Each structure stands twice: as structure tokens, then as C-alpha cells.
C-alpha positions, 0 to 999 in steps of 0.5 A: 289853361282855361277852366270850365265855368261851374253850372248855375244852380237851378235849385235853392234850399228852403230858408226856414221862416220864423214869424214873430208874435204880433198883436192887433185887430187883424191878428185877432180876426185871424184867431177868431176865424181859426177858432170858428173854422176848426171848431166847425170842422172838428165838432160837426160830426158829433151833432146828433139828428134823428134820422130814423131806424135805418140811418145814423142819427148824425146831423152832417153825414155823407152816405156814400153807400146810398149816394146821399148827403144829409145836413141837419134837416136837408137831405140831398139825393143822387138825382139832386146833385144840382144842389152840390153843383150850385154850391160849387158855383157859388164857392167859385163866384164867392172867391172871385167876389172877395178877390176882386174886392180885397185881394187874397183875403181867402188865402190870408184868413180862411184857406185850410193851409193858412188855418192849420199853418197858423195852428202849427206855428202857435204850437211851435211858439208855445214849445220853442219860444218866439222868433229869436228863440226859435232861430237860436234853436234852429242854428244850434247843434242837436243836444238833449234840449233841442231833441226834447223840444223837437220831439214834443213839438212834432208829437203835438203836431202829429196829434193835431194831424191825426185829429184832422184825419179822424174828423174827416172820416167821421163825416162818412159814418156814425162818428161814435160807432166809427171811433169805437171801431177805430180803436178796436181794429174793426173799422174798414181798411179804407178808414185807416188809409184815409186817416193815414193820408190826411194825417201825413198831408196835414203834418207835412203841409202845416209843419214843414212845407207851409209857404211852399204850398202857397207859392208852388203847389197852389194855382190861385196866386197865378190866377188872382191877377185876372180877378184884381184891378186898380180898385182892389183893396190889397195890403201895400206900403206907402213908400211916398210916406215911408221913404227915405228910411232911417232911424228917427227919435220919438216925435221927431219931425221927418219933413224938411225943406231940405230934401237931403235932410228929409226922412220918411216914417219908415225906421227900417225896423223890419217888424213887417218882415219878421211877422210875415208867414211868407218871409217877404218884405212888403216894402218891395211892392206887390209879390206873388207870395203875399197872401194879404194876411195883414199881419204886417199892418198890425206890426207896423201900426205898433211901431208907428204908435211907439214913435208917435207917427200916424198909423197906416204906413202899411195898410189895405189900399187901392192902386187907384188912390196912389196918385191922390195920396202922393199929391197929399189928397185923401183916398176914396172911401173903402165902400166905393172901392168895394161897391163897383160894377164888377163886384156888384155883378159877382154878388148879383150872380152869387146871390141869384144862384143862392136864392134859386137853390133855396127856392128849389130846396123848399119847393121840392116834393117829399117823394119822386115819381117816374113812369116808363111804359112797357113797350113789348107789347105796346098794349094787350087786348083782353078776352072781353075786348078791353085794352090794357097798357102796362107801366113801370112806376118808380116811387122814391120815398124821401121821408124817414118813415114808411108812407102809403101811395095811391096810384090813379089816372087823371084826365081820362074817363073809365080807365081802370088802374090795377097794381100787380101783387097789391089789393086796391091801388095803394102801395106802401113804400119804406122809409128812404127807399125807391120802390118799383111797381108794375101798374096795369091801366085798362080801357073798357072795350066800348070806351073811346080810349080803347078804340082810339090810337095814342093818347096822353094821360096823367098818372098821379101818385098821392101820399095819402098821409099828407095828401101831397101828389105828384104826376107825370105825363105818359101815353096810352095806346088803343087799338088804332095805332 
């Protein structure tokens, strides 16, 4: 009697990872980056900045209602979205630059998923203990102690997640006012929904999904190969120095004339595996899961110090140096791996866009002007024979106080400017407002402008407070068309 073979399983349950505490320069660097990035994220909405009576006094503010963005003294209006586009292009080029130079350093040090996961693991370690204690707690059955530790850990995680969601919405409204409204139930439902979504994703991604987000959800591990080459510095294991693995005593010579008796520097202690937040063994070579956080370097260097061997068995290195190192030579200086045509091209593009944005930022006018001729009718002949053209002039005052603007014509003699509903040629535009003004331009009956056909004129608007002018070219129509 034949029996059918059982179908292969296409799904494997997640194996939990319990990274061990590690000390070293890369771990310290990650703590510094974590503190700086989280500090910026949580604190920036609370910085105050005087924005006048119409806007919240907030230094960093996304004003969705008026489609504006404020960053301290910088104000980005809707028509200036090219600044945002430029920053996004710079972010992309920066990612290409850093990946080309040093692999997935963004993933290992500054990615939000990495930063919040590190914070959640730190909380887990404080409450449940280091790696071995957490493994024992995971394997044991639920009892009073396990339930208490789990609930305490999840509560702290939830508080961090709520703070994360709350900090996000504070960027879109006055933070102190919104905080008060959130607690009194007076905030807009969108604020509660946004906080709920951000809280849930932070709690789940940082607490439970962790490395799965990097492996399965993030597209960057699959793209990074196109950004790397033989000169890219990445975390790797010097197998030509570490193999064959085996236990050795402190100070024991691992080199031998007898190949069968030779030992490598790797004592197979699994320190590099135990500290890895992705749960991989770097000794197996480059892997998609590796985020180059370099914690395995710190762990291995600590072991090398204990057994009296030189550091660097696991280290940042470039593939191009492998041949030289296997032959006993020295690798190229790190600076030569970083400063090469590819990275210099990325940096030049990145810096060029940055310089262009800064120049455009400081050269822009404090107000904008647009002029649209009214074409129905194109011109109006008045009773005294003069010719009048009508224009719609749109003035946007970017200042935080009302400003008087004078409207004049440049480059044409004898033209008379009249503002509808205004005495004289000066109109006051409120702070942070766009004002539409109908303007009449009249040419006397005996003037060349009245007799001629279509002619170019310059309409000039001047901020009489600062004596700053903006002009735009438009058309004046005479009798002959």
C-alpha cells in the first residue's frame, strides 16, 4: 500500500531573537544616534517661535489648512513645493551615497525601525534581564512572575508608542493647545485616529515584528546591491584568519607548520551571533538580513581582547582588499574606499542640490506677484477717447505683519494706474495673506499707447515699508489690434 507524501510547509513560525547586551564603540555610537534622533522627534514640537497673532507660536509646524510648512525662520508656501522636492531628492542621493560608501549604515544606525526597536529591546532588557534570562522566561510556562513582567514590559512599550503617535500630531497644530484638547476630549477625531494608528504600528513593529519588518516589509535590502561594489565598506568576517574554528587558550599560538594542527582565531563562541538583532551568523558571509549595525564587531573585539588576539576578526572591510589580506598584505586605507568616483559623483549631486536650495531660499522675495489681464473685453474706450485695460493683480504677503504695497507701471510714459475701491495706488495686504486687487491702466487719447496695438509693459509692486519691489511683464492693448 502506498501512502501520499506530506506536502512541504511553505510557512515557518518566527523564531524569537534575544540579542545580548554588548559594549563597544559601535554600540556607543548607536546609543548617541538613538538619543539625538528621538530627542529631536519628541522635543521639536515644543520649541516656540513668534509667528504673529494669526498662527501658533511653534518653531516647527505643518499648517495643512493653509498648505504651508514652518521651520524656525523658514516658511515654505504651496507654490514653493520645489523646496520639499529638493529635500526628498537630497535624501535619496544621501541614501545612495552612504550605501555606496559603507553599506546599510542607514538601516543599522538611523532607520526609525532600528531606533525604536533598540529602545524597545532596552526596555525589555531592563525588565526581563539579559539574553539568557529572557530565553528562560520565554520557555517557561506562564506563572505569576512571567505575567507580571510581560504586562510591565508591554505597558512601557505602549507608553512609548503613545508618545510616538502624540509627538507626530503635535507637528500639525499648536502642541500645548492640542495636548490640552486631547486630554479634555476636544481634539479633532483625526488627531485621535492618527495617534491610534501610530501607536499601534510602533507597538507592533518595535515590540513584536522587529527584524521581520527589515526582512519582509522593507524594499531596501533588495535594492542595496545596486548601490554597492567591491570598494563598499561593509561588516564581514575574515575567514582566512578565523578558520578553522576551535577552542584555544589565552595567548596560544594558532599558526603551525602542520596544516592539520593549525587553528584560526575564531573560538566559535557565538558572541557575534548572540548580539545580532537580526539573529544571523555573520561568519556565513553577506546576507540580506544584515543591517551592518556592527554590534558583532564590538562582541568579537571583546573576545579577541580576552584571548590575546588582535582585533578585527569581524570588521568593516571592502571586498577588493580580500585578495591582498589573504596573501598577508595590508588593506587600502579606508579613505581611499570612501573617496572614489562613484561616491564623489553622489556627493557632488547631493551638495549641488543643497547649495541650490540654500541660494533659492535666501534669494526669494518676501512677497509674490502675479498679473492676469482681463480679456473680456480686451480694452474699454472711455468717453474722452482714452483707452483702459483691466488686470487682476494677486499679491501674496509672506510677512507676519500687514504691509502696504504700491502698484505702478514701468517702461511706459503717460499711463495712469487706478486701483478699484482704493484711494491712490497703495493697498494694504494682511499678514500671511493673498490679496486679489483689480487694477485699471489707462492711456490718454492722444498718447502712443492708446493709438498703437499690443505692447509690453512692466507692472511693478513695491513693499513701501522695506522698499522691495517685484515686477512682471504683461500686455497693454491699444485701439489698433
